[in-house]
N, C-alpha and C positions, 0 to 999 in steps of 0.2 A: 614631721612637717605638721604644722598646726592646721586646724580645720579651715581657717580663713584662707590660707594659701592654697590648700587643696580645693576649696570652693572656687577660688579665682582661676586656678588651672582648669578645672572642669568647665567653668563658664566660658573661658577662652576657647577650649576645645569644641564646645557645643556651638559656638558662634562661627567656627570656620565653615565657610560655604562648601557645600558638596557640589562639585562641577560635573559629576557623572550621574547616571541613572542609579537606582537602588542596587542593581546587580554589580556595578563597578565602584561601589563606595570604597573609601580608603579604610581598609581594615586595620591599619595601624592606629587610626583614631579610635576605632571600636575597641582595640586591645587596651589602649590607654584608659578609656572610660570604664571598661569591664574591670580592670585592675582597681580603679578608683572606687568602684562599688564596694570593694572589700573594706574601705575606710568609712563608708557611710551606711553600711548595713550591719546590724548586730545579730549574730546567730546565737541560739541557745547554748548554754554551758556544755552540753554533751557534744556539740560540734566544734568545741574549741581545743581539741587535742588531736594528735595525729596530723596527717597532711591536710592542707587546705586544697580541695580538689575543684578545679574548674573543668567542666565537661562540655563537649561540643557534639551535637548531633548533626550529621551531614557533612558533605565536602564543602569546605569554604577556605578562602585564603586567610581567614582569621586565625586558623589553627597555627600556621607558620609564624604569623605576626605575633600572636600571643605567646607562642613558645619562646621566641626571641625576647619579647618584652619582659617575661616573668623570671628570666634567669637570675638566680641569687636573690629573689625577692621573697618576702615572707608576709604573713598576716599574723601579727603578734609574734608568737614563737612557732607558728606553723609554716612549714615549707610549702610553697605553692607548687602543685603538680597539675599538669594538663593531661586530660584523658579524652579519647574519642569514644563515643557510644553509638551503637546501632539504634536506629529508630524503633526497632523491634525488641530492644533490651527490656527484660522484665523489671529491672531495677536500675535506677540512676543514682548511684551512691556518690554524691558530690555536693558541694556547697552552692555553686553557680552552674547552671546548665544553659548553654546557648543553643538555640535552634536556628540553623542557617535558613536563609530565605527559601531554599529548595526543600527544606524539611518541614515547612509550616503546615503541610497537609497532615502531619502527624501530631499537631499541637494537642488535639483533644486526647489522644492516647497518652501522650507524655504528661499532660496535666493530670490525668487520672492515675498514672503510674507514680507520680510524685506528690499526690494530694496529701498524704499523711506524713510528709517529711519536710524538713526545713531546707528546701532547695529554692534558691532564687532563680526563677525561670525567666530568661532573657530571650527576646525574639527580635526579628526584623521584618517589617511589612505593614500592611494596612489592618488596623483595628484588632490587633492580636492581644493587646492588653485587655480589651473588653471580652475577649474569648478565652482568657485563662492565664496569659503571661503576666508576670509581675512587672517587668519593665520591657518596653518595646522601643527599638530604634525605628525611626520613620523619617523620610525625607519630605520636607514641605517647603515649597518655594526655594528649592535648591539648597536648603540648609538641613543639617542633621538635627532632629528633635528627639527628645525622650518623652515617652508616655509612661506614666506610672499608675498602676492600679493598687491603691492602698489596701483595699479589701483582700485582694489576692495575696498580698504580702502578709497581712495580718493572719489570714487563714493558715499560713505556713509557719506561724510562730516566729516571724522575723520582725525586726524593728528597723525603720529607715529614718535617717537623720533629716531634720527639717531643711538643712542646707541642700541636700539632694532634691527634696521635694520642691523647693523653691526654683529649681532649674528645669523643672519638667511640667508637662501638661498632665494634670490629674484626671484620670478617666474612671468610669464605673462600669 
């Protein structure tokens, strides 16, 4: 699928109104967007072999939705694997790591544990991109928004496509 079509799909998904509070958001939409991140973020060469691992910290409905969504999907030639991590894990060996809303209190610890690795840290809540996450899901005026912290992404040796940046609020 070319980048224009992927951008269009992502834009449509982001404009779907959220009719519930943050706790009750549609995690199927989250799953779709997280999968799309694989198309718009470039990982270093050493992360382009083996399985492509998406990790989740905390109990969230996203796990089951993402598990269903990624069946038979790949990133390049890498099979996508979903893995749960404990917030106290010493290592988060994955490409994308999602912190559920209930795990946000561990953000600082997770940021420190992943600081020297190319892990795209994704969160949901208020001001988390300013506090260390790379990408944050946020509900504003009943709409799902993305916040992206380009500095946090750059520090992790990741590159994000301009198409994704154009769909998000850039924070520092």
